[in-house]
BATI-558530 format. One record per residue (C-alpha): residue number from 1; z, y, x; chain; residue in one letter. Coordinates in steps of 0.5 Angstrom, whole numbers. Layout:
BEGIN
+-----+-------+-------+-------+-------+------+
:  nr :    up : north :  east : kette : rest :
+-----+-------+-------+-------+-------+------+
: NUM :     Z :     Y :     X :     A :    A :
...
+-----+-------+-------+-------+-------+------+
This chain:
BEGIN
+-----+-------+-------+-------+-------+------+
:  nr :    up : north :  east : kette : rest :
+-----+-------+-------+-------+-------+------+
:   1 :   218 :   225 :   158 :     A :    X :
:   2 :   213 :   231 :   161 :     A :    X :
:   3 :   214 :   229 :   168 :     A :    X :
:   4 :   211 :   222 :   167 :     A :    X :
:   5 :   204 :   224 :   165 :     A :    X :
:   6 :   204 :   229 :   171 :     A :    X :
:   7 :   206 :   224 :   176 :     A :    X :
:   8 :   201 :   219 :   174 :     A :    X :
:   9 :   196 :   225 :   174 :     A :    X :
:  10 :   198 :   227 :   181 :     A :    X :
:  11 :   197 :   220 :   183 :     A :    X :
:  12 :   190 :   219 :   180 :     A :    X :
:  13 :   188 :   226 :   183 :     A :    X :
:  14 :   190 :   223 :   190 :     A :    X :
:  15 :   186 :   217 :   189 :     A :    X :
:  16 :   180 :   221 :   186 :     A :    X :
:  17 :   180 :   225 :   193 :     A :    X :
:  18 :   180 :   219 :   197 :     A :    X :
:  19 :   175 :   216 :   194 :     A :    X :
:  20 :   170 :   222 :   194 :     A :    X :
:  21 :   172 :   223 :   202 :     A :    X :
:  22 :   169 :   216 :   203 :     A :    X :
:  23 :   163 :   216 :   199 :     A :    X :
:  24 :   156 :   216 :   202 :     A :    X :
:  25 :   152 :   222 :   202 :     A :    X :
:  26 :   148 :   223 :   195 :     A :    X :
:  27 :   141 :   219 :   195 :     A :    X :
:  28 :   135 :   217 :   191 :     A :    X :
:  29 :   133 :   219 :   184 :     A :    X :
:  30 :   141 :   220 :   182 :     A :    X :
:  31 :   142 :   225 :   188 :     A :    X :
:  32 :   142 :   231 :   184 :     A :    X :
:  33 :   146 :   228 :   179 :     A :    X :
:  34 :   151 :   225 :   184 :     A :    X :
:  35 :   152 :   232 :   187 :     A :    X :
:  36 :   153 :   236 :   181 :     A :    X :
:  37 :   158 :   230 :   178 :     A :    X :
:  38 :   162 :   230 :   185 :     A :    X :
:  39 :   163 :   237 :   185 :     A :    X :
:  40 :   165 :   237 :   178 :     A :    X :
:  41 :   170 :   231 :   179 :     A :    X :
:  42 :   173 :   234 :   185 :     A :    X :
:  43 :   176 :   240 :   181 :     A :    X :
:  44 :   177 :   236 :   174 :     A :    X :
:  45 :   184 :   234 :   173 :     A :    X :
:  46 :   185 :   227 :   171 :     A :    X :
:  47 :   186 :   225 :   164 :     A :    X :
:  48 :   193 :   224 :   162 :     A :    X :
:  49 :   198 :   223 :   156 :     A :    X :
:  50 :   198 :   230 :   154 :     A :    X :
:  51 :   191 :   230 :   152 :     A :    X :
:  52 :   190 :   228 :   145 :     A :    X :
:  53 :   184 :   223 :   147 :     A :    X :
:  54 :   188 :   220 :   152 :     A :    X :
:  55 :   195 :   220 :   148 :     A :    X :
:  56 :   196 :   213 :   148 :     A :    X :
:  57 :   191 :   211 :   154 :     A :    X :
:  58 :   195 :   211 :   161 :     A :    X :
:  59 :   190 :   211 :   167 :     A :    X :
:  60 :   195 :   211 :   172 :     A :    X :
:  61 :   194 :   203 :   174 :     A :    X :
:  62 :   187 :   205 :   177 :     A :    X :
:  63 :   191 :   209 :   182 :     A :    X :
:  64 :   193 :   202 :   185 :     A :    X :
:  65 :   186 :   200 :   186 :     A :    X :
:  66 :   183 :   201 :   193 :     A :    X :
:  67 :   179 :   208 :   193 :     A :    X :
:  68 :   173 :   205 :   196 :     A :    X :
:  69 :   166 :   203 :   193 :     A :    X :
:  70 :   164 :   196 :   193 :     A :    X :
:  71 :   158 :   195 :   197 :     A :    X :
:  72 :   157 :   188 :   196 :     A :    X :
:  73 :   158 :   183 :   190 :     A :    X :
:  74 :   157 :   175 :   190 :     A :    X :
:  75 :   152 :   172 :   185 :     A :    X :
:  76 :   157 :   170 :   179 :     A :    X :
:  77 :   157 :   163 :   176 :     A :    X :
:  78 :   153 :   164 :   170 :     A :    X :
:  79 :   150 :   159 :   165 :     A :    X :
:  80 :   143 :   157 :   166 :     A :    X :
:  81 :   138 :   162 :   164 :     A :    X :
:  82 :   133 :   159 :   158 :     A :    X :
:  83 :   126 :   161 :   157 :     A :    X :
:  84 :   128 :   166 :   152 :     A :    X :
:  85 :   133 :   170 :   157 :     A :    X :
:  86 :   131 :   175 :   163 :     A :    X :
:  87 :   137 :   176 :   167 :     A :    X :
:  88 :   138 :   182 :   172 :     A :    X :
:  89 :   144 :   181 :   176 :     A :    X :
:  90 :   147 :   188 :   178 :     A :    X :
:  91 :   150 :   188 :   185 :     A :    X :
:  92 :   152 :   195 :   189 :     A :    X :
:  93 :   147 :   197 :   194 :     A :    X :
:  94 :   142 :   192 :   192 :     A :    X :
:  95 :   136 :   193 :   188 :     A :    X :
:  96 :   138 :   189 :   182 :     A :    X :
:  97 :   131 :   188 :   179 :     A :    X :
:  98 :   128 :   186 :   186 :     A :    X :
:  99 :   124 :   179 :   185 :     A :    X :
: 100 :   125 :   180 :   177 :     A :    X :
: 101 :   119 :   179 :   173 :     A :    X :
: 102 :   120 :   183 :   167 :     A :    X :
: 103 :   118 :   180 :   160 :     A :    X :
: 104 :   112 :   184 :   157 :     A :    X :
: 105 :   114 :   190 :   154 :     A :    X :
: 106 :   119 :   192 :   159 :     A :    X :
: 107 :   117 :   197 :   165 :     A :    X :
: 108 :   121 :   201 :   170 :     A :    X :
: 109 :   121 :   208 :   169 :     A :    X :
: 110 :   119 :   212 :   176 :     A :    X :
: 111 :   123 :   217 :   180 :     A :    X :
: 112 :   120 :   223 :   176 :     A :    X :
: 113 :   121 :   220 :   169 :     A :    X :
: 114 :   128 :   218 :   171 :     A :    X :
: 115 :   130 :   225 :   174 :     A :    X :
: 116 :   127 :   228 :   167 :     A :    X :
: 117 :   131 :   223 :   163 :     A :    X :
: 118 :   138 :   222 :   166 :     A :    X :
: 119 :   143 :   226 :   163 :     A :    X :
: 120 :   139 :   229 :   158 :     A :    X :
: 121 :   142 :   224 :   152 :     A :    X :
: 122 :   145 :   229 :   147 :     A :    X :
: 123 :   152 :   226 :   147 :     A :    X :
: 124 :   152 :   226 :   155 :     A :    X :
: 125 :   150 :   233 :   155 :     A :    X :
: 126 :   156 :   235 :   151 :     A :    X :
: 127 :   160 :   231 :   155 :     A :    X :
: 128 :   160 :   235 :   161 :     A :    X :
: 129 :   167 :   235 :   164 :     A :    X :
: 130 :   169 :   228 :   161 :     A :    X :
: 131 :   173 :   225 :   167 :     A :    X :
: 132 :   170 :   217 :   166 :     A :    X :
: 133 :   163 :   220 :   166 :     A :    X :
: 134 :   163 :   224 :   172 :     A :    X :
: 135 :   166 :   219 :   176 :     A :    X :
: 136 :   161 :   214 :   174 :     A :    X :
: 137 :   155 :   219 :   176 :     A :    X :
: 138 :   159 :   221 :   182 :     A :    X :
: 139 :   159 :   214 :   185 :     A :    X :
: 140 :   153 :   210 :   182 :     A :    X :
: 141 :   148 :   208 :   187 :     A :    X :
: 142 :   142 :   208 :   183 :     A :    X :
: 143 :   140 :   207 :   176 :     A :    X :
: 144 :   137 :   202 :   172 :     A :    X :
: 145 :   131 :   205 :   168 :     A :    X :
: 146 :   127 :   202 :   163 :     A :    X :
: 147 :   122 :   203 :   158 :     A :    X :
: 148 :   121 :   199 :   152 :     A :    X :
: 149 :   114 :   198 :   148 :     A :    X :
: 150 :   113 :   194 :   142 :     A :    X :
: 151 :   117 :   188 :   141 :     A :    X :
: 152 :   120 :   184 :   147 :     A :    X :
: 153 :   121 :   177 :   146 :     A :    X :
: 154 :   126 :   175 :   151 :     A :    X :
: 155 :   133 :   178 :   151 :     A :    X :
: 156 :   135 :   182 :   157 :     A :    X :
: 157 :   141 :   180 :   160 :     A :    X :
: 158 :   145 :   185 :   165 :     A :    X :
: 159 :   150 :   181 :   169 :     A :    X :
: 160 :   155 :   185 :   173 :     A :    X :
: 161 :   161 :   181 :   176 :     A :    X :
: 162 :   166 :   185 :   181 :     A :    X :
: 163 :   169 :   178 :   183 :     A :    X :
: 164 :   176 :   179 :   187 :     A :    X :
: 165 :   173 :   185 :   191 :     A :    X :
: 166 :   178 :   191 :   192 :     A :    X :
: 167 :   175 :   197 :   190 :     A :    X :
: 168 :   170 :   201 :   185 :     A :    X :
: 169 :   163 :   199 :   182 :     A :    X :
: 170 :   159 :   204 :   178 :     A :    X :
: 171 :   153 :   201 :   174 :     A :    X :
: 172 :   148 :   206 :   170 :     A :    X :
: 173 :   143 :   204 :   165 :     A :    X :
: 174 :   138 :   208 :   162 :     A :    X :
: 175 :   133 :   205 :   156 :     A :    X :
: 176 :   128 :   209 :   153 :     A :    X :
: 177 :   125 :   205 :   146 :     A :    X :
: 178 :   119 :   208 :   144 :     A :    X :
: 179 :   117 :   208 :   137 :     A :    X :
: 180 :   117 :   201 :   133 :     A :    X :
: 181 :   119 :   198 :   139 :     A :    X :
: 182 :   125 :   192 :   139 :     A :    X :
: 183 :   130 :   190 :   144 :     A :    X :
: 184 :   135 :   185 :   145 :     A :    X :
: 185 :   140 :   187 :   150 :     A :    X :
: 186 :   146 :   183 :   153 :     A :    X :
: 187 :   151 :   186 :   158 :     A :    X :
: 188 :   156 :   182 :   161 :     A :    X :
: 189 :   162 :   185 :   165 :     A :    X :
: 190 :   166 :   181 :   169 :     A :    X :
: 191 :   172 :   181 :   174 :     A :    X :
: 192 :   177 :   177 :   177 :     A :    X :
: 193 :   181 :   182 :   182 :     A :    X :
: 194 :   184 :   189 :   183 :     A :    X :
: 195 :   178 :   193 :   182 :     A :    X :
: 196 :   175 :   198 :   177 :     A :    X :
: 197 :   168 :   197 :   174 :     A :    X :
: 198 :   165 :   204 :   171 :     A :    X :
: 199 :   159 :   203 :   167 :     A :    X :
: 200 :   155 :   208 :   163 :     A :    X :
: 201 :   149 :   206 :   158 :     A :    X :
: 202 :   145 :   212 :   155 :     A :    X :
: 203 :   139 :   210 :   150 :     A :    X :
: 204 :   134 :   214 :   147 :     A :    X :
: 205 :   131 :   210 :   140 :     A :    X :
: 206 :   125 :   213 :   138 :     A :    X :
: 207 :   122 :   213 :   131 :     A :    X :
: 208 :   123 :   206 :   128 :     A :    X :
: 209 :   126 :   203 :   134 :     A :    X :
: 210 :   131 :   197 :   134 :     A :    X :
: 211 :   136 :   195 :   139 :     A :    X :
: 212 :   141 :   190 :   138 :     A :    X :
: 213 :   146 :   191 :   144 :     A :    X :
: 214 :   152 :   186 :   146 :     A :    X :
: 215 :   157 :   188 :   151 :     A :    X :
: 216 :   161 :   182 :   153 :     A :    X :
: 217 :   167 :   184 :   158 :     A :    X :
: 218 :   172 :   179 :   161 :     A :    X :
: 219 :   177 :   182 :   166 :     A :    X :
: 220 :   183 :   181 :   170 :     A :    X :
: 221 :   190 :   183 :   169 :     A :    X :
: 222 :   189 :   188 :   175 :     A :    X :
: 223 :   182 :   190 :   174 :     A :    X :
: 224 :   180 :   196 :   170 :     A :    X :
: 225 :   174 :   198 :   166 :     A :    X :
: 226 :   171 :   204 :   164 :     A :    X :
: 227 :   165 :   203 :   159 :     A :    X :
: 228 :   161 :   209 :   156 :     A :    X :
: 229 :   155 :   208 :   151 :     A :    X :
: 230 :   151 :   214 :   149 :     A :    X :
: 231 :   145 :   213 :   144 :     A :    X :
: 232 :   141 :   218 :   141 :     A :    X :
: 233 :   137 :   215 :   134 :     A :    X :
: 234 :   131 :   218 :   131 :     A :    X :
: 235 :   130 :   217 :   124 :     A :    X :
: 236 :   128 :   210 :   121 :     A :    X :
: 237 :   131 :   207 :   128 :     A :    X :
: 238 :   136 :   202 :   128 :     A :    X :
: 239 :   142 :   200 :   132 :     A :    X :
: 240 :   147 :   194 :   132 :     A :    X :
: 241 :   152 :   194 :   137 :     A :    X :
: 242 :   157 :   189 :   138 :     A :    X :
: 243 :   163 :   189 :   144 :     A :    X :
: 244 :   168 :   184 :   145 :     A :    X :
: 245 :   173 :   185 :   151 :     A :    X :
: 246 :   179 :   181 :   153 :     A :    X :
: 247 :   183 :   181 :   160 :     A :    X :
: 248 :   183 :   188 :   163 :     A :    X :
: 249 :   189 :   191 :   165 :     A :    X :
: 250 :   186 :   198 :   163 :     A :    X :
: 251 :   180 :   198 :   158 :     A :    X :
: 252 :   177 :   204 :   155 :     A :    X :
: 253 :   171 :   203 :   151 :     A :    X :
: 254 :   167 :   209 :   149 :     A :    X :
: 255 :   161 :   208 :   144 :     A :    X :
: 256 :   158 :   215 :   142 :     A :    X :
: 257 :   152 :   215 :   138 :     A :    X :
: 258 :   148 :   221 :   135 :     A :    X :
: 259 :   143 :   221 :   129 :     A :    X :
: 260 :   139 :   226 :   131 :     A :    X :
: 261 :   135 :   228 :   124 :     A :    X :
: 262 :   139 :   223 :   120 :     A :    X :
: 263 :   135 :   217 :   116 :     A :    X :
: 264 :   137 :   212 :   122 :     A :    X :
: 265 :   142 :   206 :   121 :     A :    X :
: 266 :   148 :   204 :   125 :     A :    X :
: 267 :   152 :   198 :   125 :     A :    X :
: 268 :   158 :   197 :   130 :     A :    X :
: 269 :   162 :   191 :   131 :     A :    X :
: 270 :   168 :   191 :   136 :     A :    X :
: 271 :   173 :   186 :   138 :     A :    X :
: 272 :   179 :   187 :   143 :     A :    X :
: 273 :   184 :   182 :   145 :     A :    X :
: 274 :   190 :   184 :   149 :     A :    X :
: 275 :   196 :   180 :   152 :     A :    X :
: 276 :   202 :   181 :   157 :     A :    X :
: 277 :   202 :   189 :   159 :     A :    X :
: 278 :   194 :   190 :   158 :     A :    X :
: 279 :   192 :   196 :   155 :     A :    X :
: 280 :   185 :   196 :   151 :     A :    X :
: 281 :   183 :   203 :   148 :     A :    X :
: 282 :   176 :   204 :   144 :     A :    X :
: 283 :   174 :   211 :   142 :     A :    X :
: 284 :   168 :   212 :   138 :     A :    X :
: 285 :   164 :   218 :   135 :     A :    X :
: 286 :   158 :   217 :   131 :     A :    X :
: 287 :   155 :   224 :   129 :     A :    X :
: 288 :   150 :   225 :   123 :     A :    X :
: 289 :   145 :   231 :   124 :     A :    X :
: 290 :   141 :   230 :   118 :     A :    X :
: 291 :   141 :   227 :   111 :     A :    X :
: 292 :   141 :   220 :   109 :     A :    X :
: 293 :   144 :   216 :   115 :     A :    X :
: 294 :   148 :   210 :   115 :     A :    X :
: 295 :   154 :   207 :   118 :     A :    X :
: 296 :   157 :   200 :   118 :     A :    X :
: 297 :   163 :   200 :   123 :     A :    X :
: 298 :   168 :   194 :   124 :     A :    X :
: 299 :   173 :   194 :   129 :     A :    X :
: 300 :   178 :   188 :   130 :     A :    X :
: 301 :   184 :   188 :   135 :     A :    X :
: 302 :   189 :   182 :   137 :     A :    X :
: 303 :   195 :   184 :   141 :     A :    X :
: 304 :   200 :   179 :   144 :     A :    X :
: 305 :   205 :   179 :   149 :     A :    X :
: 306 :   207 :   187 :   151 :     A :    X :
: 307 :   199 :   188 :   150 :     A :    X :
: 308 :   197 :   195 :   147 :     A :    X :
: 309 :   191 :   196 :   143 :     A :    X :
: 310 :   188 :   203 :   141 :     A :    X :
: 311 :   183 :   205 :   136 :     A :    X :
: 312 :   180 :   212 :   135 :     A :    X :
: 313 :   174 :   212 :   130 :     A :    X :
: 314 :   171 :   219 :   129 :     A :    X :
: 315 :   165 :   220 :   124 :     A :    X :
: 316 :   162 :   227 :   123 :     A :    X :
: 317 :   158 :   229 :   117 :     A :    X :
: 318 :   156 :   236 :   117 :     A :    X :
: 319 :   153 :   240 :   112 :     A :    X :
: 320 :   146 :   238 :   113 :     A :    X :
: 321 :   148 :   231 :   113 :     A :    X :
: 322 :   147 :   230 :   105 :     A :    X :
: 323 :   147 :   223 :   102 :     A :    X :
: 324 :   150 :   220 :   108 :     A :    X :
: 325 :   153 :   213 :   107 :     A :    X :
: 326 :   158 :   211 :   112 :     A :    X :
: 327 :   164 :   206 :   112 :     A :    X :
: 328 :   169 :   205 :   117 :     A :    X :
: 329 :   174 :   199 :   117 :     A :    X :
: 330 :   180 :   197 :   123 :     A :    X :
: 331 :   183 :   191 :   122 :     A :    X :
: 332 :   188 :   189 :   127 :     A :    X :
: 333 :   193 :   182 :   128 :     A :    X :
: 334 :   200 :   183 :   132 :     A :    X :
: 335 :   202 :   176 :   135 :     A :    X :
: 336 :   208 :   179 :   138 :     A :    X :
: 337 :   214 :   183 :   136 :     A :    X :
: 338 :   213 :   187 :   143 :     A :    X :
: 339 :   206 :   188 :   142 :     A :    X :
: 340 :   203 :   195 :   139 :     A :    X :
: 341 :   197 :   197 :   135 :     A :    X :
: 342 :   195 :   204 :   134 :     A :    X :
: 343 :   189 :   206 :   130 :     A :    X :
: 344 :   186 :   212 :   127 :     A :    X :
: 345 :   180 :   212 :   123 :     A :    X :
: 346 :   178 :   219 :   123 :     A :    X :
: 347 :   172 :   222 :   118 :     A :    X :
: 348 :   170 :   229 :   119 :     A :    X :
: 349 :   166 :   231 :   112 :     A :    X :
: 350 :   163 :   238 :   111 :     A :    X :
: 351 :   157 :   235 :   106 :     A :    X :
: 352 :   159 :   234 :    99 :     A :    X :
: 353 :   154 :   229 :    97 :     A :    X :
: 354 :   156 :   223 :   101 :     A :    X :
: 355 :   159 :   216 :   100 :     A :    X :
: 356 :   164 :   215 :   106 :     A :    X :
: 357 :   170 :   210 :   106 :     A :    X :
: 358 :   175 :   208 :   111 :     A :    X :
: 359 :   181 :   204 :   112 :     A :    X :
: 360 :   186 :   201 :   117 :     A :    X :
: 361 :   190 :   194 :   116 :     A :    X :
: 362 :   195 :   192 :   121 :     A :    X :
: 363 :   198 :   185 :   120 :     A :    X :
: 364 :   200 :   178 :   122 :     A :    X :
: 365 :   197 :   171 :   121 :     A :    X :
: 366 :   198 :   170 :   114 :     A :    X :
: 367 :   204 :   166 :   112 :     A :    X :
: 368 :   200 :   163 :   106 :     A :    X :
: 369 :   194 :   161 :   109 :     A :    X :
: 370 :   198 :   158 :   115 :     A :    X :
: 371 :   202 :   154 :   109 :     A :    X :
: 372 :   196 :   152 :   106 :     A :    X :
: 373 :   193 :   149 :   113 :     A :    X :
: 374 :   199 :   145 :   114 :     A :    X :
: 375 :   200 :   142 :   107 :     A :    X :
: 376 :   193 :   139 :   109 :     A :    X :
: 377 :   196 :   136 :   115 :     A :    X :
: 378 :   194 :   141 :   121 :     A :    X :
: 379 :   200 :   142 :   126 :     A :    X :
: 380 :   202 :   149 :   126 :     A :    X :
: 381 :   199 :   151 :   133 :     A :    X :
: 382 :   193 :   149 :   131 :     A :    X :
: 383 :   193 :   152 :   124 :     A :    X :
: 384 :   194 :   159 :   127 :     A :    X :
: 385 :   189 :   157 :   132 :     A :    X :
: 386 :   184 :   156 :   126 :     A :    X :
: 387 :   186 :   163 :   123 :     A :    X :
: 388 :   185 :   167 :   130 :     A :    X :
: 389 :   178 :   163 :   131 :     A :    X :
: 390 :   176 :   166 :   124 :     A :    X :
: 391 :   178 :   173 :   125 :     A :    X :
: 392 :   175 :   173 :   132 :     A :    X :
: 393 :   168 :   170 :   130 :     A :    X :
: 394 :   166 :   175 :   125 :     A :    X :
: 395 :   165 :   180 :   131 :     A :    X :
: 396 :   163 :   174 :   136 :     A :    X :
: 397 :   157 :   172 :   132 :     A :    X :
: 398 :   154 :   179 :   132 :     A :    X :
: 399 :   153 :   178 :   140 :     A :    X :
: 400 :   146 :   177 :   142 :     A :    X :
: 401 :   144 :   169 :   142 :     A :    X :
: 402 :   144 :   169 :   149 :     A :    X :
: 403 :   152 :   171 :   149 :     A :    X :
: 404 :   153 :   164 :   146 :     A :    X :
: 405 :   152 :   161 :   153 :     A :    X :
: 406 :   158 :   164 :   156 :     A :    X :
: 407 :   163 :   161 :   151 :     A :    X :
: 408 :   166 :   168 :   149 :     A :    X :
: 409 :   170 :   165 :   143 :     A :    X :
: 410 :   173 :   159 :   148 :     A :    X :
: 411 :   175 :   164 :   153 :     A :    X :
: 412 :   178 :   169 :   148 :     A :    X :
: 413 :   182 :   164 :   145 :     A :    X :
: 414 :   185 :   160 :   152 :     A :    X :
: 415 :   187 :   167 :   154 :     A :    X :
: 416 :   192 :   169 :   148 :     A :    X :
+-----+-------+-------+-------+-------+------+
């Protein structure tokens, strides 16, 4: 039992060494951060199952991916952009914002602003030595840095399609939302082959700012996704984040949020589907550093075949976070006797004047609901599909409106 993690860690360490040897020298606004992270990554052992945070998440399949950086991506087959959407297609060595007319209220951060703000997010500052984060910062060729002023009328859509390329692509996004600004952001991560996508999004929400953020991640059984979201919220700011992930051989999603002085509102919705031998692991962390903060979190999972879904949701309420109102719920469906669900809602409360609740359920499709539908003349397969559709749609409907063009519900149900 002890040898397997060590063997996997050794393979990952060898993979990392080969990748670092093949990287171009650090350059651009991320050069300093790249150099620091490469030095850190070089001596950092890869995570394995002996560590608590990685107990159920085996990254060994990543060692099978070719250890080289992807330098070019084809333009993805994407829905037609409407007048309410500004699409940015992310390549590897290309400037994704070249030729893109940003809507009113969105401006590019200059090089000085990027250097001052990159990695200064409080969550990132305390995550030094975190393997997925250091990997991203070591290889990301550039950063998409944007400042938001006022209400942005159009949805910003960031699309990254690794296609069937073999290798690794890293995406790094930095958003600064000024006071009382508002933005709707949709991230679309796609893959159709044996590759690794690493994506880090760091967000600063100033007082009264509002962000609706959606992540639609559709992968391939031979692909891997490491996604890290780091958000700092000032008082009266609002974040609504919804993520839908399916199809990845290995997927690790890490939403880390920090209410700097309390008084902010955070809403998290997540749905992950696994089949065959796929693994989806969500590790979220929400920290309240002041009074009167609020959290509403719902995590859903569907596991079929030999798939495995993992959820660990941490909520930290220190003594200074009085009158916090936090609710966390994990709901999972098992569609196979061989599938597995591991769920761990985790509340760490020191404050004594709070309203905090958590719960977790793991079940199969309800037989009484199936019987009711069949008694109305609906065939068993269609009845099961209707119940599954209702289960998934509760999260999918929380994605930004622009996500509907990608037909997420149809794609997800076709894969189960």
